[in-house]
N, C-alpha and C positions, 0 to 999 in steps of 0.2 A: 504494500500500500504506500502510495506517495504521501509526503508530508502534507500537501494541500488537502488531500482527501481526509486524512486523519483529523486535521484541524476543523474542517468543515462539518465532519460528523458531529462534533460537540457544539460548534457554533450554530449550525442550522437549527438544531433542536432547542437551543436556548431561546431563539427568537420566534421560531414557527410554532412552538408548543408552550414552553414555560412562560415567557413574557407575553406572548400573544394572549394567553388566558388572562393575564393581569389587565392588559389594555381593553380586552373585550368584556370583562366581567366586573370590573371595579368601577363604580360610579365616580365621576370627577370629585364630588364633594368628599368622598371617603379617601380618594388619593391624596387630598390636601391635609387630611387630619393627622395629627401626631397623637398616638394613643397614650403617651406618657411624656412628661416634660423633658426626659432625657433620650427620647427615641425620635428618629427622623421620620418623615412622611414617605409614603410611596412615591409621591411626585419628586421629592428631593432625591431619592434613590435612583429613579429613572433618569433624571437630569444628570446626576453625578456619574452614573455608569456610562452614559452616552458621551459626556465630556471626556472622561478618562480614556475611553476607546478612541475617540476622535483624535485627541492630542497625542495619546500614547502611540498609536499605530502610525499616524501620519507624520508626526514630528520625530519620534524616537526611532521608528523602524525604517521608514522609507524616505524621510526628508521631503515630504510634500506639504503643501498648505493644508490647514485644517478645513474640514467641511464647514465649520463654524464661520470661516472667513469667506466662504463662497456662496452667498445667498442671503445676506442680511438676517442670519438666524438669531442674533442677539435681539434685534429689533422685533422680529416676528414672535419670538418667545416672550418678549417684554421682560427680558432679564439681561441687562447690559454688562455683565462681568465676564471676563475671559477665563478666570481660573476654573478649577474643577471641583471646588468645594471642600477639599480636605481641610479639617480644622476650622470649619465655619462655626461661629458662635450660634447658640440655639435661637437667638432672636433673628439672625440672618437666615437660618433654616426656615423659621416661621414665615419670614417675608417672602422667600423664594416659593415656598409651598403655596402661599395664598396668591402670589402675583403671577406666576408663570402661566403662560398660555399653553394648556395641556395638548390641544390639537396641534399647535406648532411644534411642541416638544416631540410629539409622536412623529411628525413629518421629518423633523431633524434626526431622530433616531433611525428612521427608515433610510434617510440619505447617508448616514454614517455606515449603516449596514451595507449599502450598495458599494461604498468606498472600500470597506473592509474586504468584501468579496473580490474587488478589483485588485487590492493589494495581494491577497492570498494567491490569486490566479496568475500574477505576474512576478511574484517574489522568487528569487533564486535562493534556495536553502543554504547555499554556500556563503551568502552574505550575513547569515544569522550569527556567525561567530564574532563579528566585529563588536568591540566594546564602545560604550559611550565615553567620549572624552569630556573632561571637566569644562573646557571651553564651550563645547556644544550644549552641555547641560545648562550652563549659565545663560546661554542665549535663549534656550527654550523656557527655562524656569523663571528667570528674572526678566530678561529683555522682552520676551513675548507674553509675560504675565500669567504663566501657568500656575505658579504658587500663589495661594491666597495669603498665607502667613508662613513664616519659617522657611524661606527659600533656601537658606544654607543647609537646613536639615534635609530637605528634599534632594539637594545636590549630593550631600554626603551619602544618603541612602542609595541613590541611583548610580553613583560612581562605581564603575567596574561591571555594571550590568551589560550583558550582550544584547544585541538586537533580538536574538531568539528569546531571551528571558523577558524582554519587554513585550514581545509579541504574545507569548503565552500568558504572561501575567495580565496585561491590559486587555487582551482579546478574549481570554477564557477564565482564568482563575479569579480575577477581580469581579467580573459580572456574576459568576456563579455564587461568590460570597454574598453579594448584595441581593441576589435572587432569594437566598435563604432568609435574609433580613426582611425582604418584601413579603414573603410568605407569612412570617410571624406577625408583621404589622397588619396584613390583611385579616388575619384571624382575630387580632385584637380590636379592629374596627368593625368586626361583624360580618366580614365577607366569608361565605361558605362555598368551597369548591367541591364539586361532586366527583 
């Protein structure tokens, strides 16, 4: 089995089954709810997952422009910040959860998925061993505004990561982690999946 086929086996089911059920079955008002003061909303998780995938794969793995920058997505989603939400204050999570245009977020997520499939279909697996340089990390995290806070912490964390590690983490591991969080939140706000 080729690398791209293996990746897509896990990627496709994430979006065509697991997350499709969230978009199809959770009403927008419940997506915006935070069931506990220290828990994020489903809306925040969906935005965060999409931002991480967009920035992580396009900037860290293949050095392309983010989907965010090709189509006025910040304006369409009514959320004008470039970062991916890590270490947001709870008041900021509240604001995003209530403010974001969920239909536009869904469309942005769809556009990011199209781009991810393009990346996987054109990626040369031999390129995945290359490591992220500190200069490149600084450009993405600081100059391009990926980090919300603690930019130096992000740089320190990502230093030495290979493009392959970035691909697998930002494209699969990270979204599946948040999928589990979304499932718990959905049950806490009263969504029942059959």
